[in-house]
Structure formats: structure tokens, C-alpha cells
N, C-alpha and C positions, 0 to 999 in steps of 0.2 A: 245293455243296452248296447256297450261297444261290439258284442258278438253279433249281435242283430246287424246292425251297421255295416260291418264287416262280410257279414254272406250277403248284402246289399239286400236285406230284408227289412225295407224301409217301414212299412206298414207299423210292425214291430217294434223297431226301434225307434219311429215317433208315437206310440204309445207311452213308452216307457221314459220315454224322454217328457211328455207331459207330464205323469207320474208326478217322475222327479222334480220336476220342477215348478211345478203346484206347489209341491211340500216344501219347497223351498222358499217360493215368493211368500206364501202366505208366514211362516215361521220369522224371516227378515223384514215382511213388513211390520208384524205386529210390535216385535222388539225394538226396530228403529226409532217405532211412532213414541214408542217408551220410555226410551232413551232420551231422545229432542224434549220428549218432555221433563225426568230427571234434568236433563242438561241447565232448562228456566229454571227450575227451581232453586237448582245449587246458586245460578248464577245472583241470583236474589239473596240467596245466606252466606256471602262470602264473606269471608273473615277479614277484618282491614283491623290496623295496627298502626300508631304513630310511630314513626321514626323519624329519627334526625341522622342522614348520610351525607360526608363532606359538607358539613356545614349547613346544609339546608333541613327543616322540616319539611316530611312530607308523609303523607298516608296509603298507604300500600296495601298488598294482601301480605298474610302473614305467609304465605309460599316462598316471598320473595325475600325472606328475612336471612342476612348470613354473618358471620362472626365479629363480631366488631360495630355494627351496628350500637344505635342508642335507641333506646327504645324508652316511651312513656306510658306506664301501666297505668289503669283507671279502673273505676266498679265495672265491672261486667265482662271484661274485657278477658281475651281468654291468654293463656301467654305459649306464644310462637315457638319459645325455642328455652334451653337454660339462660338466665339473666343474672348476672351478678349486681348485686344491688347497688346503684353508688348514691341514692337519695331515696328516703321512706317514711312517708308520712302516713304514721296510723295503721298501716299495710296490712294484710291477713286476706289467704288463700287459703282454698281448698285443695289440698290434695289428694281427694278422692280415690282417684284414677292412679294414681301413684300408689299411696300406702295404703289405702283403705278405711283411713280414718275421715269420718264424716264432718269431724267439728272445724273450723276453720284455722289455719296456721301464722301466728303473727311473725311476720320479721322485722328485724333488725339491718338496715345498712351499717350500721357501724359495730357489727358483731364480727367478732375474730375465731375462726373456727381451726384444730388441727386438722394436719393433712388425715389421719386415720378417722375422724370424723363419718358417721354414716350420712347417706347424704342427705333420709328423710330429718338428720338434725341437720342442717346446714341453714341458721336462720337469716344468711344473707343472700341467699340463691331463691328466685321467683323458677320453678324447673318448668319444664315443658306439658304442654296442655292441663296445668290447672287453672282456674280461674281466680281472678280479684275478685273475693265478699268484700271487699271495706277498704277504704282511703285510697294512697294515692301513689307512682313511684317511676322514678329513673330507673338505669341500667344498663349493662354492654352487654349485648350478645359474645357468648364465647361454645357453645355447641349448638348442634344443630342435629334435626335427622336423627340418625343412627347414631350419633354420639353423644345423645342424650342420655340422663338419666329414665326417662321412660324408653331409648331406643333400644339400651340394649339390654333389656328384660324381654325382646323381640328374640326367639329364637327360630332357628333354620326350622321350618315343616317338616325336612326330613328326616329332623332325627340323626343325620349322620353325624360321626364324628371326622374336624377336618385334617386333612394328611397332606402335607406336604411334598412340595415337589413334582416331578412327572410323572410319578408314580398316583398321586391325589388327582392330579390333570386328568390321569387314565379314569382314575376310580368316576370322578365327577361329571366326566362326559359322560360314559356308559350309564351311569346312575342316569343323568338328564336324559340319554337318549329312552332309557326305560321307560320313565317316566310320560316323555312325549307319547310311545306307542299307543301305551296303558290309558294314554286321555282321548288317544283318535282312535281309540277302537270303544272306548265311552267307557272304562271302567272306573277312572276317575272323576266319575259325574255327581254332581251335586245333589239327584237325589234317588232315589231308590227304583222310584217305576226307570228312568234313565239307563239306571246299573242294569238291571232287568231285562230291559228292550235291547238293548245292549249286546248281551251274549243270549240271548234269544236268535238275535240276527243272524251273529257271528254263530251261531251253531245251527243256524237254517240254510246260511252259505254253505257251509261246510257239507252238508245232506245234502244241498243241492249241487256242487261241482261232483257229488259222488254218483249223484245219480247219470249227469251227463255223462260223465265219463262212464258208467254203466251202459248208457245206452249206445252209445260209442265202439264200446270193447264188443255187444252182442252184435252189431252190424262189423264182426270184424277188424273194426278201424277205418271203418271208411269214414272220408269229409266232407262226402256228396251235400251238397247247399239241404236236399233233403232230410238226410240225417241231424244235422248241425241244426235244423229248423226244431227238428222233433229233441235233437239234447235241450235247447235251449226253451224250448216250452215245457219240456218237463222238469227244467231245474226252475222255469221261474212258477211253476203250479207251488214247489215246496213252502215259497216265499208268501206271506201276505203283503204283498205290498202294499195295500188300504191300511192297512195298519196305522202305518205311521201318518197317512195324511188324513184319516181320521183322527188321530189323538192331536194333529195341528188344530184341524178345523174346530174341534171342541174344544179348545180352549182358547184359538182367537177367540169363538165365540163368546167363552165365559171372561174374557179381556173386554169384550166389547160391550156385555152388559154391566158391571162393576165400572167400568165406562162413563157408564150413565147414570151412575151414582156416583160420579165425581171421583173416582178411585183410582190413581195412575198403578199400571201395569208397568213396570221395568222388563220383564222376563217374563214367557211364559213360564218356565220351570215354578215363579210362584205359586202361578194357578194350579200346581200340583200338587206340593205343599198345601199350599188354604184347602184344598180337597182333601188333604189328609187328618184335619183340626176335627177334632169330635167336640171340645169347650175350650170356651176362650174364660180364664180368671180377671176380672173386674175389680181393680179395688180403688173407693173412691176416695180422695184427697182426705175428708173429717175421718177416714178409718188410718192414716196413714200416720197423724200425729207427726209430721215434718221430718216422718225419715224417707233418707234419698229413696227413692224406688225408679228403677228402670224395665222396662216393660218391652220386651222386643218379641214382633210378630213373624 
């Protein structure tokens, strides 16, 4: 497109601009609509907790809890941080997210634990992301985010060891740059089809450039307008420009069809993933026998 406008081939450049623009508009509009609907649903399901801060009791979102806050826990609450209990009345929490144990764990504010006691054995602490199954309690927040016991289990996705000092900074910078480059070219995409299309696009782009250079070389390096238009046309003929447009429109139509069935599509990539599903396993509540189950689609 840039080469077409450079040689003042307005018609060719305009067509390419329209094709690229339609692809961007269709994808952006569908994903933007899905994001707005998801944000509306999130606002309805925002988690709140009762907090005493500066001597004043208030209800606030769990994400705004900080160390030093006095929180009040009741049945159904999700513990917003690691809380040192000061009062507990028949309190039981479900720690399946942290330990995998399905049975509720009894908590006791009067319990005294040694420093070497494992986290799962500390009965005087309510841990982040656990839920209150029974009773009520009050406690002081002493750890949030990555400093909680659950947060400590979150590992670096890159899996690279931490190197201190200026060498470590250089290594982290190069690693970050490499990751960004792979993401830019689409090699770190979320779906297999996206990765395959990225590889195909890059390969065809290289082939197109080679053919354009060949055309110029055959004409003894001439940069006349006719030669450049022929070279651009040769390069464009190597690239299936309509492929991305067809894919975007197809996924957009799929998202529109699902929307009629009251299904919210947050991202067009989910349509591709759903299209690869060949079977869905469904478990009825009568067969679960109160066994905790999580169904991920």
C-alpha cells in the first residue's frame, strides 16, 4: 500500500487501503462490542467486602483492600487477602483453590502457630481467594497480591531464572524484546489457526518481496513507474489478501449468530476455538454427589 502511494498509483493504493481497513473495522467492532458486554456483566458481579478503615466501616470492592485494614468476613464472602484473624465464631473456609482440599477447614483466632508451620496448617489465618463456608470472623489484612500465599505460587510464565545486576537487566531487556517481536509477528498467538496464518503471511510476504526484486532486476534495476507498478502487482498476486477479510467476516457472522442465542462473544478468537470443539462432556448434579467440579469451555 505504501509503495503504491509512493509511486502515485492512487487507484491501487486506495483498493489496498479499503481491504485492510475493512478487515480492521470488522474485527475491532465485534471485539469492542463483546468487551462492553463483558464489562457490564463484571460490574454486576463485582466482589465487595466489609472493611473498617480509620475507624469508619464501609463496603468496598475487594481490589481496594490494603494491609492494615480490618475486614469482616461472613458466609459467602471471598477472602480478599491474607487475613490474621482476631475474632472467629465457628468459622470454616474452603481452601480448595490453594491446597486442593475439598472439605472446609476450621479456623481459630486463638490458635498459636510456630514460625515453621506450613501455610495450610495455620488455623489463625484466612487465606486470599478462599471462601467462607460457615460462621463469621474479623481480622487484619497483612498481605495482598503477590505477597499472599496464593500469590507466591504464581510463577514467571517465561520460566527464565532471575539474574541480578546489570547483566540481568540486559538479559531481561533482550528477552522482552524477543517476546514482543514474536508477538508482533503472531507467533505467540492464542489459537493454532492464528499461528498458522501468521507463518503463512510471513512466508508469502518474503516470497512477494523476492518476486518484486526479481522484476526490478530483470529490468536492469529500473525504477520507472511502469516497472514498479508491475513489481507491486506481482508481489500482491502472491498474497491472498481476501483471506483475512473472509476469515474476519466469517467469524463476525458466527459471533452475530451466537448473539441471537444470547451468547456473548468477548473475542473473535473464541469463535475459532469453539469451531474446533468436537464434543462436550456434560455432568448432571445428580451424578456429581456434591463433588466440586469446574467446567471450562
